[in-house]
C-alpha positions in Angstrom: 1.3 -104.3 -16.1 3.4 -102.2 -18.5 2.6 -98.6 -19.5 1.1 -99.6 -22.8 -1.6 -101.5 -21.0 -2.3 -98.5 -18.8 -2.8 -96.3 -21.9 -5.1 -98.9 -23.4 -7.1 -99.1 -20.2 -7.2 -95.3 -20.0 -8.4 -95.1 -23.6 -11.2 -97.5 -23.0 -12.3 -95.7 -19.9 -12.3 -92.4 -21.9 -14.4 -93.9 -24.6 -16.9 -95.4 -22.1 -17.1 -92.1 -20.3 -17.7 -90.2 -23.5 -20.4 -92.7 -24.5 -22.3 -92.3 -21.3 -22.0 -88.5 -21.2 -23.1 -88.0 -24.8 -25.8 -90.5 -25.3 -29.4 -89.2 -25.5 -31.3 -89.1 -22.3 -34.7 -90.7 -22.5 -37.3 -88.0 -23.1 -39.7 -87.2 -20.3 -43.1 -88.6 -21.3 -44.8 -85.3 -20.5 -42.3 -83.3 -22.6 -42.7 -85.9 -25.4 -46.5 -85.7 -25.4 -46.3 -81.8 -25.5 -43.8 -82.0 -28.4 -45.9 -84.5 -30.4 -49.0 -82.4 -29.8 -47.3 -79.3 -31.0 -45.9 -81.1 -34.1 -49.4 -82.4 -34.9 -51.0 -79.0 -34.5 -48.3 -77.4 -36.8 -48.8 -80.1 -39.4 -52.6 -79.5 -39.3 -52.2 -75.8 -39.7 -49.7 -76.2 -42.6 -52.0 -78.6 -44.3 -55.0 -76.3 -43.9 -52.9 -73.4 -45.3 -51.9 -75.6 -48.3 -55.5 -76.6 -48.8 -56.5 -72.9 -48.8 -53.9 -72.1 -51.4 -55.0 -75.0 -53.6 -58.7 -74.2 -53.1 -58.4 -70.6 -54.4 -60.5 -70.0 -57.5 -58.4 -69.2 -60.5 -59.8 -65.9 -62.0 -61.6 -66.4 -65.3 -59.3 -64.1 -67.3 -56.3 -66.2 -66.2 -58.1 -69.4 -66.9 -58.9 -68.1 -70.4 -55.2 -67.2 -71.0 -54.1 -70.7 -69.8 -56.4 -72.4 -72.3 -55.3 -70.1 -75.1 -51.6 -70.7 -74.3 -52.1 -74.4 -74.7 -54.2 -74.1 -77.8 -51.5 -71.9 -79.4 -48.9 -74.8 -79.2 -45.1 -74.0 -79.5 -44.5 -74.3 -75.8 -40.6 -74.4 -75.8 -38.0 -72.1 -74.3 -37.8 -69.8 -71.3 -40.6 -67.6 -72.7 -42.9 -70.6 -72.6 -42.5 -71.4 -68.9 -45.2 -72.0 -66.3 -45.2 -68.3 -65.7 -46.0 -67.6 -69.3 -48.7 -70.3 -69.1 -50.6 -68.2 -66.5 -50.1 -65.0 -68.6 -47.4 -63.5 -66.6 -45.7 -60.6 -68.5 -43.2 -57.9 -67.5 -41.6 -54.8 -69.1 -42.7 -51.5 -70.5 -44.2 -52.7 -73.7 -46.6 -55.6 -72.8 -46.0 -55.8 -69.1 -48.8 -56.1 -66.6 -49.4 -54.1 -63.4 -47.7 -55.3 -60.2 -51.1 -56.4 -58.9 -51.9 -58.5 -62.0 -48.4 -60.1 -62.0 -48.8 -61.0 -58.4 -52.2 -62.6 -59.1 -50.5 -64.7 -61.8 -47.6 -65.7 -59.5 -50.2 -66.9 -57.0 -52.0 -69.0 -59.7 -48.7 -70.4 -60.9 -47.9 -71.5 -57.3 -51.3 -73.2 -56.9 -51.8 -74.9 -60.2 -50.6 -78.0 -61.9 -48.0 -77.6 -64.6 -49.4 -79.0 -67.9 -47.5 -81.9 -69.5 -47.4 -79.9 -72.7 -44.7 -77.6 -71.2 -41.0 -78.5 -71.6 -40.0 -81.5 -69.4 -37.6 -79.3 -67.4 -40.7 -77.6 -65.9 -42.1 -80.8 -64.5 -39.3 -80.7 -62.0 -40.9 -77.6 -60.5 -42.8 -80.0 -58.3 -46.4 -80.2 -57.2 -48.5 -77.1 -56.5 -48.1 -75.4 -53.2 -44.8 -77.2 -52.3 -41.4 -75.9 -51.3 -40.0 -77.2 -54.6 -42.5 -75.1 -56.6 -41.7 -72.0 -54.4 -38.0 -72.5 -54.9 -38.3 -73.1 -58.6 -40.4 -70.0 -59.2 -37.9 -67.9 -57.2 -34.9 -69.3 -59.2 -36.7 -68.8 -62.5 -37.5 -65.1 -61.7 -33.9 -64.5 -60.7 -32.6 -66.3 -63.8 -34.8 -64.2 -66.1 -33.5 -60.9 -64.5 -29.9 -62.1 -64.5 -29.9 -63.1 -68.2 -31.3 -59.7 -69.3 -29.7 -57.4 -66.8 -26.9 -56.2 -69.2 -29.2 -55.8 -72.2 -30.4 -52.4 -73.4 -34.1 -51.6 -73.0 -34.7 -54.4 -70.5 -34.4 -52.2 -67.4 -38.1 -52.2 -66.7 -38.4 -55.9 -67.2 -35.5 -56.6 -64.9 -36.9 -54.3 -62.2 -40.3 -56.1 -62.5 -38.7 -59.6 -62.2 -36.7 -58.4 -59.2 -39.7 -56.8 -57.5 -41.9 -59.8 -58.2 -39.3 -62.2 -56.8 -39.0 -60.1 -53.6 -42.8 -59.9 -53.3 -43.2 -63.7 -53.9 -40.6 -64.5 -51.3 -42.2 -62.2 -48.8 -45.6 -63.7 -49.5 -44.8 -67.4 -49.6 -41.4 -68.1 -48.0 -42.8 -68.8 -44.5 -45.6 -71.0 -45.9 -43.2 -72.9 -48.1 -40.9 -73.4 -45.2 -43.7 -74.9 -43.1 -44.8 -77.1 -45.9 -41.2 -78.4 -46.4 -41.0 -79.2 -42.6 -44.1 -81.4 -42.8 -43.2 -83.2 -46.0 -44.5 -81.1 -48.8 -41.2 -80.7 -50.4 -42.0 -81.9 -54.0 
């Protein structure tokens, strides 16, 4: 046997050895049962949490503003977003209190986006999903970024930034759990 055959044989042995050392070991049935039970419990808890979010009653004043928004027509542009649909407003002139803005962010997270809004908002996903959470965060950030350098928008930018931070702290964990169990979009 010449040396090239030894190298070939050695290479094959290394490949076989790597294969056997790196292949997945069969999972212990008890460990598997505990893992599946934990996953099922986490899924049930996340689904219950989502159902709770979706089951929240939308306050009458916000419902009224949602109806008026659609009745008014002209639902184009950034100012006519799902946040505007629920009556969300920031700034020193017409801005709402932090408590009221937070109520409206909750409603936006839990409600369907009407077909009358620009088609780009349909990609925000279904209510109480990771996609909706992510889209709302990106939108708040975009609003602040676009107006950060403009004069007289300091309060509005501060409101958007504070609201995004609050929204993340309030819903990030829930959105992450929903994503893990399949409620991405």
